[in-house]
C-alpha positions as CSV (number, residue, x, y, z in Angstrom):
1,M,-127.8,-1.4,57.4
2,N,-124.3,-1.1,56.1
3,D,-122.5,1.8,57.8
4,A,-119.8,2.1,55.1
5,G,-121.5,5.1,53.5
6,N,-122.8,6.6,56.7
7,P,-120.2,8.7,58.5
8,G,-122.5,9.3,61.5
9,L,-122.9,5.6,62.1
10,R,-119.1,5.1,61.8
11,R,-118.5,7.8,64.3
12,L,-121.1,6.4,66.7
13,G,-119.5,2.9,66.4
14,R,-116.1,4.3,67.1
15,V,-117.3,6.2,70.1
16,L,-119.1,3.2,71.5
17,A,-116.1,1.0,71.0
18,L,-113.8,3.5,72.7
19,A,-116.2,3.8,75.6
20,L,-116.4,0.1,76.1
21,L,-112.6,-0.3,76.0
22,A,-112.2,2.6,78.5
23,A,-114.8,1.2,80.8
24,G,-113.3,-2.3,80.6
25,T,-109.8,-1.1,81.2
26,A,-110.9,1.0,84.2
27,Y,-112.6,-2.1,85.6
28,V,-109.5,-4.2,85.2
29,I,-107.3,-1.6,86.8
30,A,-109.8,-1.2,89.8
31,H,-110.1,-5.0,90.3
32,R,-106.6,-6.1,89.2
33,S,-106.1,-8.2,92.3
34,A,-108.9,-10.5,91.2
35,F,-107.1,-11.3,88.0
36,D,-104.5,-13.6,89.3
37,P,-103.5,-17.0,87.8
38,L,-105.0,-19.1,90.6
39,E,-108.4,-17.4,90.5
40,L,-108.5,-17.7,86.7
41,A,-107.4,-21.4,87.0
42,H,-110.3,-22.1,89.4
43,T,-112.8,-20.4,87.1
44,L,-111.5,-22.3,84.1
45,A,-111.4,-25.6,85.9
46,A,-115.1,-25.3,86.8
47,A,-116.2,-24.3,83.3
48,P,-117.8,-26.9,81.0
49,A,-116.0,-25.5,77.9
50,A,-112.8,-24.4,79.5
51,P,-110.7,-23.9,76.3
52,L,-113.4,-21.6,74.7
53,L,-113.7,-19.6,77.9
54,F,-109.9,-19.3,78.0
55,L,-109.7,-18.0,74.5
56,A,-112.5,-15.5,75.2
57,L,-110.7,-14.3,78.3
58,H,-107.4,-14.0,76.5
59,V,-109.0,-11.8,73.8
60,A,-110.6,-9.6,76.5
61,A,-107.3,-9.4,78.4
62,S,-105.4,-8.4,75.2
63,L,-107.9,-5.5,74.7
64,L,-108.0,-4.4,78.3
65,F,-104.3,-4.2,79.2
66,L,-104.2,-7.3,81.4
67,P,-100.8,-9.0,81.1
68,R,-101.0,-12.1,78.9
69,T,-98.5,-13.9,81.1
70,V,-101.3,-14.2,83.7
71,L,-103.4,-16.2,81.2
72,A,-100.4,-18.3,80.1
73,I,-99.6,-19.3,83.7
74,A,-103.3,-20.1,84.2
75,A,-103.2,-22.3,81.1
76,G,-100.3,-24.2,82.5
77,L,-102.1,-24.7,85.8
78,V,-105.3,-26.0,84.2
79,F,-104.4,-27.6,80.9
80,G,-100.8,-28.8,81.5
81,M,-97.8,-28.4,79.3
82,G,-99.1,-29.7,75.9
83,W,-102.6,-28.3,75.7
84,G,-101.6,-25.3,77.9
85,L,-99.1,-24.2,75.3
86,V,-101.6,-24.8,72.4
87,W,-104.4,-22.7,74.0
88,A,-102.0,-20.0,75.4
89,T,-100.3,-19.6,72.0
90,T,-103.7,-19.5,70.2
91,G,-105.1,-17.0,72.7
92,S,-102.1,-14.7,72.5
93,V,-102.3,-14.6,68.7
94,L,-106.1,-14.2,68.6
95,G,-105.8,-11.4,71.2
96,A,-103.1,-9.7,69.2
97,V,-105.1,-9.9,66.0
98,V,-108.3,-8.6,67.5
99,G,-106.4,-5.6,69.1
100,F,-104.8,-4.9,65.8
101,L,-108.1,-4.9,63.9
102,V,-109.8,-2.8,66.6
103,A,-107.1,-0.2,66.4
104,R,-107.3,-0.2,62.6
105,Y,-111.1,0.2,62.7
106,L,-111.0,3.0,65.2
107,N,-108.2,4.8,63.4
108,A,-109.3,4.4,59.8
109,G,-106.8,6.9,58.5
110,L,-107.3,9.5,61.2
111,V,-103.7,9.2,62.5
112,E,-100.7,8.6,60.4
113,P,-97.9,6.7,62.2
114,E,-95.1,8.9,61.0
115,T,-96.8,12.0,62.6
116,L,-96.6,10.5,66.1
117,P,-93.8,11.7,68.3
118,R,-91.4,9.2,69.7
119,I,-93.2,6.0,68.5
120,G,-93.6,7.2,65.0
121,P,-90.2,6.2,63.8
122,I,-90.6,2.8,65.6
123,L,-93.9,2.1,63.8
124,E,-92.4,3.1,60.5
125,R,-89.5,0.7,60.9
126,A,-92.0,-2.0,61.9
127,E,-94.1,-1.3,58.8
128,A,-91.0,-1.5,56.6
129,G,-89.6,-4.6,58.3
130,G,-92.8,-6.7,58.1
131,W,-93.1,-9.8,60.2
132,R,-89.4,-9.7,61.2
133,A,-89.7,-6.3,62.8
134,V,-92.9,-7.4,64.5
135,T,-91.1,-10.4,65.9
136,A,-88.3,-8.2,67.2
137,L,-90.8,-5.8,68.9
138,R,-92.7,-8.7,70.5
139,L,-89.4,-10.0,72.0
140,I,-89.1,-6.8,74.1
141,P,-90.4,-7.9,77.5
142,V,-91.2,-4.5,78.9
143,L,-93.5,-3.6,75.9
144,P,-97.1,-4.1,77.1
145,H,-99.0,-6.6,74.9
146,S,-102.1,-4.4,74.5
147,L,-100.2,-1.3,73.7
148,A,-98.2,-3.1,71.0
149,N,-101.4,-4.4,69.5
150,Y,-103.0,-1.0,69.3
151,A,-99.9,0.8,68.1
152,L,-99.1,-1.7,65.3
153,G,-102.8,-1.4,64.2
154,L,-102.0,2.2,63.2
155,T,-99.5,1.0,60.6
156,R,-100.1,-0.4,57.1
157,L,-98.7,-3.8,58.0
158,S,-100.6,-6.7,56.4
159,L,-102.6,-8.8,58.8
160,G,-100.6,-11.9,57.7
161,S,-97.2,-10.3,58.5
162,Y,-98.5,-9.0,61.8
163,A,-100.0,-12.3,62.9
164,L,-96.8,-14.3,61.9
165,G,-94.5,-11.8,63.7
166,S,-96.7,-11.8,66.8
167,L,-96.8,-15.6,66.9
168,L,-93.0,-15.9,66.7
169,G,-92.2,-13.0,69.0
170,Q,-94.7,-13.9,71.7
171,F,-94.0,-17.6,71.8
172,P,-90.9,-17.6,74.1
173,M,-92.7,-15.6,76.8
174,T,-95.8,-17.8,76.4
175,F,-93.7,-21.0,76.6
176,A,-91.9,-19.7,79.8
177,S,-95.2,-18.7,81.4
178,V,-97.0,-21.9,80.7
179,N,-94.0,-23.8,82.1
180,L,-94.2,-21.7,85.3
181,G,-97.9,-22.7,85.5
182,V,-97.1,-26.3,85.1
183,A,-94.3,-26.1,87.7
184,G,-96.7,-24.4,90.1
185,S,-99.3,-27.1,89.6
186,R,-96.8,-29.8,90.3
187,A,-95.4,-28.1,93.4
188,W,-99.0,-27.5,94.7
189,T,-99.8,-31.2,94.4
190,G,-96.5,-32.2,96.0
191,A,-94.9,-33.7,92.8
192,S,-91.2,-33.8,92.8
193,N,-90.6,-32.8,89.1
194,W,-91.6,-29.2,89.3
195,L,-88.1,-27.8,88.9
196,A,-87.5,-29.0,85.3
197,P,-90.3,-26.9,83.7
198,T,-89.2,-23.8,85.6
199,L,-85.6,-24.0,84.4
200,L,-86.7,-24.9,80.9
201,G,-89.1,-21.9,80.7
202,F,-86.5,-19.5,82.0
203,A,-83.8,-20.9,79.6
204,V,-86.1,-20.4,76.6
205,L,-87.0,-16.8,77.8
206,L,-83.3,-16.0,78.3
207,V,-82.4,-17.2,74.8
208,S,-85.2,-15.2,73.2
209,L,-84.0,-12.0,75.0
210,L,-80.5,-12.5,73.7
211,L,-81.5,-13.2,70.1
212,P,-82.2,-9.6,69.0
213,R,-78.9,-8.4,70.5
214,L,-77.0,-11.2,68.7
215,A,-78.7,-10.4,65.5
216,R,-77.8,-6.7,65.7
217,Q,-74.2,-7.6,66.4
218,R,-74.0,-9.8,63.4
219,S,-75.6,-7.2,61.1
């Protein structure tokens, strides 16, 4: 049955979704020590369809406030630099899009971004700025990934602008984290070339952090 014309079913769906998100977030907080890159790497390495499991875990992490850097480091440990970057980038965008759509479904016009204290003006600027504004927000390292997904889902941003901005803004941190995972894997196996990916990752991250400031100075 289509619930589009049934307010009761829509309400029930939202309540169930909120309950599942709350329970999942509580579980992650209570067992946060179990979600470390090495444990995730062991789980992925033993899985027959590791990339699919990784993407599913990344989406779940994006919904449940688990830092995506943990998944990106695990990707570097298991898949190496090339495929690690592919799967970590895909997972980060998928997770961002799912969180965005979940927030849009749960909100459905109940909350207008401009009415929210403190974050209302930020969301309005993001809505007006499109993918460029989303990119700039994603480059802020202290802004939690899941919180940004849900907050931006309250706006009227198009899905395409949101996905593109998320891809561009999240990529530097993803690149740096995957490199750290690769460096950790090489150091663990006794390889001598572990320093290069570490320095490269930090260099890309540093440049990404400086870009918004330089753009503001030029404008």
